[in-house]
Every structure is written in C-alpha cells, then in structure tokens.
C-alpha positions as CSV (number, residue, x, y, z in Angstrom):
1,X,-28.3,35.1,151.6
2,X,-30.7,36.7,149.1
3,X,-31.0,34.8,145.8
4,X,-29.9,36.5,142.6
5,X,-33.2,36.9,140.6
6,X,-31.3,36.4,137.3
7,X,-30.0,32.9,138.2
8,X,-32.6,30.3,137.4
9,X,-33.8,27.6,139.8
10,X,-35.9,25.9,137.1
11,X,-35.7,22.1,136.6
12,X,-33.8,20.7,133.6
13,X,-35.8,18.7,131.0
14,X,-35.6,15.0,131.4
15,X,-32.6,13.5,129.7
16,X,-30.7,16.8,129.3
17,X,-27.4,17.6,131.0
18,X,-27.5,20.6,133.3
19,X,-24.4,22.7,132.7
20,X,-24.6,23.9,136.3
21,X,-23.7,20.4,137.3
22,X,-20.4,20.8,135.6
23,X,-19.6,24.1,137.3
24,X,-21.4,26.6,135.1
25,X,-22.7,29.7,136.9
26,X,-25.1,32.2,135.4
27,X,-23.9,35.1,137.6
28,X,-22.4,37.3,134.9
29,X,-19.0,37.1,136.6
30,X,-17.7,33.5,136.5
31,X,-15.9,32.4,133.2
32,X,-17.9,29.5,132.0
33,X,-15.8,28.4,129.1
34,X,-14.2,25.3,130.7
35,X,-17.3,24.2,132.6
36,X,-19.6,24.3,129.6
37,X,-17.0,22.7,127.3
38,X,-16.7,19.9,129.8
39,X,-20.5,19.4,129.7
40,X,-20.5,19.4,125.9
41,X,-17.7,16.8,125.8
42,X,-19.5,14.6,128.3
43,X,-22.6,14.6,126.2
44,X,-20.6,13.6,123.2
45,X,-19.0,10.7,125.1
46,X,-22.6,9.5,125.9
47,X,-23.4,9.4,122.2
48,X,-24.8,12.8,121.9
49,X,-27.6,14.8,123.6
50,X,-28.5,18.2,124.9
51,X,-26.6,20.4,127.3
52,X,-28.9,22.9,128.9
53,X,-28.1,26.4,130.3
54,X,-31.1,27.7,132.3
55,X,-31.9,31.4,132.4
56,X,-28.9,33.4,133.6
57,X,-26.0,35.5,132.6
58,X,-23.2,33.2,131.5
59,X,-19.8,34.9,130.9
60,X,-17.4,33.4,128.4
61,X,-13.8,34.6,127.9
62,X,-12.9,31.8,125.6
63,X,-14.3,29.7,122.8
64,X,-16.6,26.6,122.7
65,X,-16.8,23.7,120.3
66,X,-20.1,21.8,120.1
67,X,-19.3,18.2,119.3
68,X,-21.0,15.9,116.8
69,X,-24.6,15.2,117.6
70,X,-24.7,17.6,120.6
71,X,-27.0,20.5,121.2
72,X,-26.3,23.5,123.4
73,X,-29.7,24.8,124.4
74,X,-31.0,27.8,126.4
75,X,-34.5,28.7,127.6
76,X,-35.9,30.6,124.6
77,X,-38.3,29.0,122.2
78,X,-38.3,31.9,119.7
79,X,-35.7,34.6,119.1
80,X,-36.0,37.3,121.7
81,X,-35.4,41.0,121.4
82,X,-33.3,42.9,124.0
83,X,-33.2,46.5,123.0
84,X,-33.4,47.8,126.5
85,X,-29.9,49.2,126.1
86,X,-31.4,51.5,123.4
87,X,-35.0,51.9,124.6
88,X,-35.7,52.5,128.3
89,X,-38.2,50.2,129.9
90,X,-37.6,47.2,127.6
91,X,-35.6,44.1,128.6
92,X,-31.9,44.3,128.7
93,X,-29.7,41.3,127.9
94,X,-29.5,39.0,130.9
95,X,-32.7,40.2,132.6
96,X,-34.6,37.2,131.2
97,X,-33.8,33.9,129.6
98,X,-30.4,32.5,128.8
99,X,-27.7,35.0,127.9
100,X,-24.2,34.2,126.8
101,X,-21.9,37.2,127.5
102,X,-18.9,37.0,125.2
103,X,-15.7,38.9,125.8
104,X,-13.0,36.8,124.1
105,X,-11.2,37.9,120.9
106,X,-11.7,41.7,121.2
107,X,-9.7,43.9,118.9
108,X,-9.3,41.7,115.8
109,X,-11.5,39.9,113.3
110,X,-8.9,37.1,113.1
111,X,-9.0,34.3,115.6
112,X,-11.2,31.5,116.7
113,X,-14.9,31.9,116.6
114,X,-16.7,32.0,119.9
115,X,-18.7,28.9,119.1
116,X,-18.1,26.2,116.5
117,X,-20.7,23.7,115.4
118,X,-20.0,20.3,113.9
119,X,-22.0,17.6,112.1
120,X,-25.5,17.3,113.4
121,X,-24.8,19.8,116.3
122,X,-27.1,22.6,117.2
123,X,-27.2,25.9,119.1
124,X,-30.7,27.1,120.1
125,X,-32.7,29.2,122.5
126,X,-30.0,31.7,123.6
127,X,-29.1,35.4,123.4
128,X,-25.4,36.1,122.5
129,X,-24.3,39.5,123.8
130,X,-20.9,41.1,123.5
131,X,-21.1,42.9,126.9
132,X,-17.9,44.9,126.5
133,X,-18.9,46.5,123.3
134,X,-19.8,50.2,123.8
135,X,-23.2,51.2,122.2
136,X,-22.1,54.8,121.9
137,X,-18.6,54.3,120.3
138,X,-17.3,52.8,117.1
139,X,-17.5,49.1,117.6
140,X,-14.4,47.0,118.3
141,X,-13.7,44.1,115.9
142,X,-14.3,40.5,117.0
143,X,-13.9,37.2,115.3
144,X,-17.0,35.3,114.0
145,X,-19.5,34.5,116.7
146,X,-20.7,31.2,115.2
147,X,-18.8,28.9,112.8
148,X,-20.8,26.1,111.1
149,X,-18.8,23.1,110.0
150,X,-19.4,19.5,109.1
151,X,-22.8,18.4,107.8
152,X,-26.2,19.4,109.0
153,X,-25.3,22.0,111.7
154,X,-28.1,24.2,112.9
155,X,-28.7,27.6,114.6
156,X,-32.3,27.9,115.8
157,X,-34.2,30.6,117.8
158,X,-31.1,32.6,118.6
159,X,-30.6,36.4,119.2
160,X,-27.2,37.7,118.0
161,X,-27.7,41.0,119.8
162,X,-24.5,42.8,118.8
163,X,-21.8,40.6,117.2
164,X,-19.2,42.3,115.0
165,X,-19.3,39.2,112.7
166,X,-22.3,36.9,113.0
167,X,-22.4,33.5,111.4
168,X,-19.7,31.9,109.3
169,X,-21.6,29.3,107.3
170,X,-18.8,28.0,105.2
171,X,-17.3,24.5,104.7
172,X,-20.5,22.7,105.7
173,X,-23.4,21.1,104.0
174,X,-27.2,21.3,104.5
175,X,-26.9,23.9,107.2
176,X,-30.1,25.2,108.8
177,X,-30.2,28.8,110.1
178,X,-33.8,29.5,111.3
179,X,-35.3,32.2,113.5
180,X,-32.2,34.4,114.1
181,X,-32.5,38.1,115.0
182,X,-30.1,40.8,116.0
183,X,-27.8,43.5,114.9
184,X,-24.5,42.3,113.4
185,X,-22.2,45.3,113.1
186,X,-19.9,44.3,110.2
187,X,-21.1,41.0,108.6
188,X,-24.3,39.1,109.2
189,X,-24.1,35.7,107.5
190,X,-21.3,34.5,105.2
191,X,-22.0,31.4,103.0
192,X,-19.2,29.7,100.9
193,X,-18.1,26.2,99.9
194,X,-21.5,24.7,100.2
195,X,-21.9,21.7,98.0
196,X,-25.3,20.6,99.1
197,X,-28.4,22.7,99.8
198,X,-28.2,25.3,102.6
199,X,-31.3,26.8,104.2
200,X,-31.6,30.2,105.8
201,X,-35.0,31.2,107.1
202,X,-36.5,34.1,109.2
203,X,-33.3,36.0,109.8
204,X,-33.9,39.6,110.6
205,X,-31.1,42.2,111.2
206,X,-32.5,45.2,113.0
207,X,-30.8,47.9,115.2
208,X,-32.0,46.5,118.5
209,X,-28.8,47.2,120.3
210,X,-27.7,50.7,119.2
211,X,-28.7,53.5,116.9
212,X,-25.8,55.8,117.9
213,X,-24.0,57.7,115.2
214,X,-20.7,55.7,115.5
215,X,-22.4,52.4,115.3
216,X,-24.6,53.3,112.4
217,X,-21.7,54.8,110.5
218,X,-19.9,51.5,110.5
219,X,-23.0,49.6,109.4
220,X,-23.8,52.1,106.7
221,X,-20.3,52.3,105.3
222,X,-19.0,48.8,105.7
223,X,-21.8,46.5,106.8
224,X,-22.9,43.5,104.8
225,X,-26.0,41.7,105.9
226,X,-25.8,38.5,103.8
227,X,-22.8,37.4,101.7
228,X,-23.1,34.4,99.4
229,X,-20.1,32.9,97.6
230,X,-19.9,29.3,96.4
231,X,-23.2,27.5,97.1
232,X,-24.9,24.7,95.1
233,X,-28.4,25.8,96.0
234,X,-29.1,28.1,98.9
235,X,-32.7,28.6,99.8
236,X,-33.5,31.8,101.7
237,X,-36.9,32.7,103.1
238,X,-38.1,35.9,104.9
239,X,-34.6,37.4,105.4
240,X,-34.2,41.1,106.1
241,X,-31.7,43.8,106.9
242,X,-31.7,47.5,107.4
243,X,-29.1,50.3,107.1
244,X,-26.3,48.0,105.7
245,X,-24.0,49.2,103.0
246,X,-24.9,46.0,101.1
247,X,-28.0,44.0,101.9
248,X,-27.4,40.8,99.7
249,X,-24.0,40.4,98.2
250,X,-23.4,37.6,95.6
251,X,-19.8,37.1,94.8
252,X,-17.0,34.8,93.7
253,X,-14.3,33.7,96.2
254,X,-11.6,31.3,95.2
255,X,-14.0,28.4,94.9
256,X,-16.3,30.2,92.4
257,X,-19.8,31.7,92.5
258,X,-23.1,30.1,93.6
259,X,-26.8,30.1,93.0
260,X,-29.6,31.2,95.4
261,X,-33.4,31.3,95.5
262,X,-34.8,34.0,97.8
263,X,-38.4,34.4,98.7
264,X,-39.9,37.3,100.7
265,X,-36.5,38.8,101.3
266,X,-35.7,42.5,101.4
267,X,-33.4,45.3,102.5
268,X,-34.4,48.7,103.9
269,X,-32.7,52.1,103.9
270,X,-29.3,51.3,102.5
271,X,-27.3,52.4,99.5
272,X,-27.2,48.9,97.9
273,X,-29.9,46.3,98.5
274,X,-28.5,43.8,96.1
275,X,-24.9,43.6,94.8
276,X,-24.2,40.9,92.2
277,X,-20.5,40.5,91.6
278,X,-20.9,37.0,90.1
279,X,-23.3,34.1,90.2
280,X,-23.3,30.7,88.5
281,X,-23.8,31.0,84.7
282,X,-26.3,28.1,84.6
283,X,-28.5,28.9,87.6
284,X,-27.9,32.4,89.0
285,X,-30.0,34.2,91.5
286,X,-33.8,34.6,91.8
287,X,-35.7,37.0,94.1
288,X,-39.5,36.5,94.5
289,X,-41.9,38.8,96.4
290,X,-39.0,41.0,97.6
291,X,-39.0,44.6,98.8
292,X,-36.1,46.9,98.5
293,X,-35.6,50.5,99.7
294,X,-32.2,50.8,98.1
295,X,-30.5,50.2,94.8
296,X,-29.7,47.1,92.7
297,X,-26.1,46.8,91.3
298,X,-24.9,44.1,88.9
299,X,-21.2,44.3,88.2
300,X,-19.4,43.8,84.9
301,X,-17.9,40.6,86.5
302,X,-21.2,38.8,86.6
303,X,-21.7,35.8,84.3
304,X,-25.1,34.4,85.3
305,X,-28.9,35.2,85.3
306,X,-30.4,37.5,87.9
307,X,-34.2,37.6,88.3
308,X,-36.7,39.7,90.2
309,X,-40.3,38.5,90.3
310,X,-43.2,40.5,91.9
311,X,-40.7,42.8,93.7
312,X,-41.1,46.4,94.9
313,X,-38.5,49.1,94.7
314,X,-38.6,52.5,96.3
315,X,-35.9,55.1,96.9
316,X,-33.7,56.5,99.6
317,X,-32.9,60.2,99.5
318,X,-29.8,59.7,97.5
319,X,-31.2,57.3,94.9
320,X,-30.3,58.1,91.3
321,X,-30.6,55.1,89.0
322,X,-32.6,52.4,90.8
323,X,-30.9,49.5,89.0
324,X,-27.5,49.7,87.3
325,X,-26.9,46.5,85.3
326,X,-23.7,45.2,83.6
327,X,-22.0,41.8,83.0
328,X,-22.6,38.8,80.7
329,X,-25.8,37.6,82.4
330,X,-29.4,38.1,81.4
331,X,-31.4,40.1,83.9
332,X,-35.2,39.9,84.4
333,X,-37.8,42.1,86.1
334,X,-41.3,40.6,86.0
335,X,-44.3,42.0,87.7
336,X,-42.3,44.6,89.7
337,X,-43.0,48.2,90.5
338,X,-40.6,51.1,90.9
339,X,-41.8,53.9,93.1
340,X,-39.0,56.4,92.8
341,X,-35.7,57.2,91.2
342,X,-33.7,60.2,90.0
343,X,-34.3,62.0,93.3
344,X,-32.2,65.0,92.3
345,X,-33.9,65.4,88.9
346,X,-30.7,64.9,86.9
347,X,-32.4,63.0,84.1
348,X,-31.0,59.5,85.0
349,X,-33.1,56.4,84.1
350,X,-34.7,54.1,86.6
351,X,-33.0,51.1,85.0
352,X,-29.7,51.5,83.2
353,X,-28.7,48.3,81.3
354,X,-25.3,47.5,80.0
355,X,-25.7,43.8,80.5
356,X,-25.8,41.1,77.9
357,X,-29.5,40.6,78.1
358,X,-32.6,42.2,79.6
359,X,-36.3,41.4,80.1
360,X,-38.7,43.9,81.7
361,X,-42.3,42.6,81.6
362,X,-45.5,43.6,83.4
363,X,-43.8,46.2,85.5
364,X,-45.2,49.5,86.7
365,X,-42.9,52.6,86.5
366,X,-44.8,54.8,89.0
367,X,-43.1,58.2,88.6
368,X,-44.4,60.3,85.7
369,X,-42.1,62.3,83.4
370,X,-38.8,60.6,84.2
371,X,-36.8,58.2,82.1
372,X,-37.8,54.6,82.7
373,X,-35.1,52.6,81.0
374,X,-31.8,53.2,79.2
375,X,-30.6,50.3,77.0
376,X,-26.9,50.5,76.1
377,X,-25.4,49.3,72.9
378,X,-23.7,46.5,74.8
379,X,-27.1,44.8,75.3
380,X,-27.4,41.9,72.8
381,X,-31.1,41.1,73.5
382,X,-33.7,43.1,75.3
383,X,-37.5,42.7,75.6
384,X,-39.6,45.5,77.1
385,X,-43.2,44.4,76.9
386,X,-46.5,44.9,78.7
387,X,-45.3,47.5,81.2
388,X,-47.1,50.5,82.5
389,X,-45.2,53.7,81.7
390,X,-46.8,56.6,83.6
391,X,-46.6,60.1,82.1
392,X,-45.4,58.9,78.7
393,X,-42.8,56.5,77.3
394,X,-39.2,57.7,78.0
395,X,-37.0,54.9,76.9
396,X,-33.5,55.4,75.6
397,X,-32.5,52.5,73.3
398,X,-29.0,52.2,71.8
399,X,-29.2,48.4,71.2
400,X,-29.9,46.8,67.8
401,X,-31.4,43.7,69.6
402,X,-34.2,45.4,71.6
403,X,-37.9,44.6,71.1
404,X,-40.1,47.3,72.7
405,X,-43.9,47.2,72.5
406,X,-47.4,46.6,73.9
407,X,-46.6,49.0,76.8
408,X,-49.4,51.0,78.4
409,X,-48.4,54.7,78.2
410,X,-50.7,56.4,80.8
C-alpha cells in the first residue's frame, strides 16, 4: 500500500509522548479528539510533559483541554503561512507540518473553545485550520479557538489560519502569546481580568486565507484585531492587523478598564486603528513607534491618559479627521507625523480635541493648507509647542487653557 505523503514517519523527540501511540492519525479523516485528549491526560498523570503531533492533518470534531504543566507540540519552530488557498502555488494547510483541522462548534460563537490551556500549559508549533469554512462565502460563526486559563499559559509559534474567534486570554495571569500569525475573522485576541502582567509579542493578522468580498466585508464591518479590557499591565510588542473595523480596542467590561504599553504596533487600512472607550485613570495606554493607516478615536467615556510617541499616521480614502478625541483623560502626541487628513477637502482638522487635556509637541503636520488642530472649549489644558505646521498655522482654539507657541510655520 502506498504511503500517504502527508502522514509523517519522523521520530519523536526523546522524552515526548507520541500522540500516534494513543490512536491519533494524521490522515485528515479520523476524529482525533479522544486520542489526543488521552495522550494529554497521560502526560499529566506522569507529572507533566510534551505530547507531540508529527506532521499530518489531524481532524478534531470536539474540544481539547491541555492539563497543568503539559505541552501540546507540533512540528513548526516558527509560525508558518499557508495562503495556498488564496494564492496558487503556495502551501495549503496540511501539505506540510502539523495541521489541526477543526470542525466542532460551527454555527454559533457560544460553546466550548476548541482548546483550553491551564496553568503552565502550552500550545506550540501547529497550524489550526477550520477546514469547513468557505473562503468565498460569509464566514460561519465558531466559538473561541484557544482559551487561556490559570497562570502562565502560553501560545507559541502558532498559525491561526482562519478562526472566527482567535484567542480568549481572560481569567489568567502572566500569559505569553508569542509568534502567532493568521487571519481571525471576527476577533483576534481578547484580554480581560488579568491581575498580573500579560505579554503579547509578534502577533500579525494578515489575510492569508481569503481576500474574497464576503470575508473582507465581515472583517471590515465587524472585525476587532485586539480587544483589551481589565489588565494590570499588558505589554505588547510588534503586533499588527490589517482591514479590521477596529485595530486596537481599549474598553471597560464589568471588571473595569486596564492599562497597556505597546511598542512597534500598528494597524493598516481600516476605519479605526485605535478605539479608546476607557483606560485606567492612573496608567492608561501608551503607544511607541507605532504606525497607523486609519483613524484614532477616544470616546467621551474614557477616563485615563492616552499617549502616542514617535508614531506615524496616514490616511485611507475616507479619512476626515485623523484623531477625534473626547473624555476626561489627557491625550499626548509627541514626535509624531501626520501625512494626510480631510481627504474630501471639507475643512475638518487633523486633530479634533474635546478631551480634558491635550499635549502636541515636536510633531509634523505634513499637509499644507489644511487645518491642523481644533481645540474645543471643553479642553481644560492644552499645550501645542515645537511642531512643524506646513503651509501656515491653521489652529482653531476655543479653550481658555491653551498655550500655543514656538511652532515652525513653514
């Protein structure tokens, strides 16, 4: 009998449990839920360890729970890309490496996540692919793909090719999400109820799976790349999304708002890159070295500081005001540049401020002849200093607490 080229014959690393020894089959047909769960539970009984799935196509019709101190590992050592469904000639999911083909939970966002992590448990080195999702149709809802619980769970070197909802990082502490790529269709990562530092690094959401009109319509109208609620310090590095209705959303659920430090993060081609509904009043949110091809919106409900340092902003075709700012917090732009706004020449400003406080320093407003800033009467304190205002100063000030000066008008 001819061997299936997609079923691996490779040896298992020493000390790891081979899931095939518990009945797992990477043939794309056999439901592996019970077999892999048996292997994971066996590893836990032995005090922890790694369950290995060699390269293959592993079908799952149910859900998995990775126990305390257990790792479920595949063959990849970095997040792969499988956009062969979209681009002819490139790898398709399951043609190389370890692919988990998920079918359970179709039709509803409610229900058990496909895979739940516990304290000190890890998922790494796999592609997760919803094989019954049609790349040419409006996507079907599914529950969360990964739920992180307990303390110190980790997701490493994983491709979430086309989940409806990606990673639910709530009710856990010190989570680590590193090197994760893919195309979540409704929500990428949700963070809430984190009472010790969470870490999210090198997460990129790109349209690897489908660029069809029905898929992009959902992403552009309802998609949220990163959602952050209650978190007592969240550190984010090199995180990116494209086409989502909201790139980074900071909000208050029933446990309150959080605070986040973001470095080298950005969002491309979407109506709202950053939406601030609320952040912690004492700490807030700070972006450094970010890039945004979309708008910034701070709602009236916000109570904390929002800061942008060394960031770049440029428009999409529908951009009017680049930053629309409200709420009780103080908002800062330092060393930033703004490359386009008021695309329809309606006379709107680049930055419209109705927030409690505003600082704009050492920024470059690169479009000549258009209004740079409008400061509303609601603004209690505003400082506009040391900026480059090309084509002349066009600042509208209605605040009694504004200090404007030392700007280069060239």
